[in-house]
C-alpha positions in Angstrom: -55.7 44.2 27.0 -59.5 43.9 27.6 -60.7 40.2 28.1 -63.9 40.0 25.6 -65.5 37.2 24.8 -64.7 36.7 21.4 -63.3 33.3 22.4 -66.4 31.7 21.8 -66.1 28.3 20.8 -68.5 27.5 17.1 -70.2 24.4 17.0 -69.0 21.7 15.1 -72.1 21.0 13.1 -71.3 24.1 11.4 -70.6 23.8 7.2 -66.9 24.8 6.9 -68.0 28.4 5.3 -69.7 29.3 7.7 -66.9 28.6 10.3 -64.7 30.7 8.6 -67.2 33.6 8.6 -67.1 33.5 11.8 -63.8 33.4 12.8 -63.5 35.7 10.6 -66.1 38.4 12.3 -64.6 37.3 15.5 -61.5 38.3 14.7 -62.6 41.7 13.2 -64.7 42.4 16.5 -61.6 41.7 18.4 -59.5 44.2 16.5 -61.8 47.2 17.0 -62.3 46.3 20.2 -58.5 47.0 20.4 -58.6 49.7 18.4 -61.1 51.5 20.5 -59.6 50.9 23.9 -56.5 51.7 22.9 -57.5 55.0 21.5 -59.5 55.4 24.5 -55.9 55.0 26.8 -54.1 57.2 24.6 -56.7 60.0 26.2 -56.1 59.4 29.5 -54.4 61.9 32.1 -51.7 60.9 34.4 -53.8 60.5 37.2 -56.2 58.3 35.7 -53.7 56.1 34.3 -51.8 56.1 37.8 -55.5 54.9 39.3 -55.5 52.4 36.5 -52.4 51.4 37.8 -50.2 52.3 34.6 -47.5 54.6 33.7 -47.5 56.9 31.3 -44.8 55.0 29.5 -46.8 51.8 29.5 -49.5 53.1 28.5 -47.3 55.3 25.5 -45.8 51.7 24.5 -49.3 49.8 25.1 -51.2 52.9 22.5 -48.3 52.9 19.6 -49.6 48.8 19.7 -51.4 48.3 16.1 -54.2 47.2 16.4 -54.0 43.3 15.3 -51.3 42.5 18.1 -52.5 41.9 21.2 
C-alpha cells in the first residue's frame, strides 16, 4: 500500500522493554494506516481508480485484505 516511515530504526541504547514497546507502537500505527487507506480506497469511484492506475478488481482485492496483511 503506502510507504510510511514506520520502519524506523531504533537506537540500540534503549532497554529491551522499551524497544519492544516501540516496535508494538510502530506495528499498530502501520496497521491503522492500512485500515484507513483501504477504507478510503473502497470509497473511490471507477474514474478516480483509473486516475491512480487501479482497476476495480484490483481495488476490491486490496480492500478485502485484513489490516494486518501488507
